[in-house]
matplotlib code that plots the C-alpha trace (Angstrom):
import matplotlib.pyplot as plt

x = [83.0, 81.0, 77.5, 78.2, 77.4, 75.7, 77.4, 81.0, 83.6, 84.0, 87.6, 88.0, 91.6, 92.2, 95.8, 98.2, 98.7, 102.0, 103.4, 102.3, 99.8, 97.1, 99.5, 100.4, 96.7, 96.0, 98.9, 97.8, 94.2, 95.5, 97.9, 94.9, 93.1, 90.3, 88.6, 87.6, 83.9, 84.0, 86.4, 86.1, 89.4, 89.4, 92.1, 91.2, 94.1, 97.1, 95.0, 93.2, 89.9, 89.7, 86.9, 87.0, 84.2, 86.0, 84.7, 86.1, 87.2, 83.6, 82.4, 80.7, 81.2, 84.5, 84.6, 85.0, 88.4, 89.8, 88.4, 90.1, 93.4, 93.2, 92.6, 95.7, 97.8, 96.8, 97.5, 100.9, 101.8, 100.9, 102.6, 105.8, 105.9, 106.9]
y = [99.6, 100.4, 99.9, 102.1, 105.4, 106.7, 110.1, 109.2, 106.4, 104.9, 103.9, 101.9, 101.4, 98.8, 98.5, 98.4, 101.9, 103.5, 107.0, 108.9, 106.2, 108.8, 111.1, 108.3, 107.6, 111.4, 111.8, 109.0, 110.5, 114.0, 112.8, 111.0, 114.4, 113.3, 115.3, 114.1, 114.8, 113.2, 111.1, 109.0, 108.1, 105.7, 103.8, 100.5, 99.4, 99.0, 99.1, 101.8, 101.7, 104.8, 105.6, 108.2, 109.4, 110.5, 112.6, 113.5, 117.1, 118.1, 116.8, 113.7, 110.0, 108.5, 106.5, 102.8, 102.6, 105.4, 103.8, 100.5, 102.2, 104.2, 101.0, 99.5, 102.6, 102.8, 99.2, 99.6, 102.7, 101.0, 97.8, 99.6, 100.9, 97.4]
z = [96.2, 93.0, 94.4, 97.6, 95.9, 92.8, 92.9, 93.9, 93.8, 97.2, 98.0, 101.2, 102.5, 105.2, 106.2, 109.1, 110.4, 109.5, 109.4, 106.2, 105.1, 104.7, 102.9, 100.5, 99.6, 99.3, 96.9, 94.6, 94.6, 93.8, 91.1, 89.4, 89.3, 91.5, 94.3, 97.8, 98.5, 101.9, 103.9, 107.1, 108.7, 111.5, 113.4, 115.0, 117.2, 114.9, 111.7, 109.7, 107.9, 105.8, 103.4, 100.7, 98.4, 95.3, 92.3, 88.9, 88.0, 87.2, 90.6, 89.1, 89.5, 88.5, 85.3, 85.8, 84.1, 86.2, 89.3, 88.5, 87.7, 91.0, 93.0, 91.4, 92.0, 95.7, 96.2, 94.6, 96.6, 99.9, 98.9, 98.1, 101.7, 103.0]

ax = plt.figure().add_subplot(projection="3d")
ax.plot(x, y, z, "-o")
ax.set_aspect("equal")
plt.show()
């Protein structure tokens, strides 16, 4: 969600709740070298709505190309869990 924050990348994950879903997302974020400034993790029935405010290694906003790649990587990691 590019317009959600001027100081961080906002990554929103909506998915069916499964064991290790949060771990999977956190692993992708860590492997990308990004930090988590804040996170809101919520379960609504059988689904999750998790929001992460991510920053680069210097604590600044994530570059657009890195953000796009991360979204793809998270989608792929969660899709491979089927």
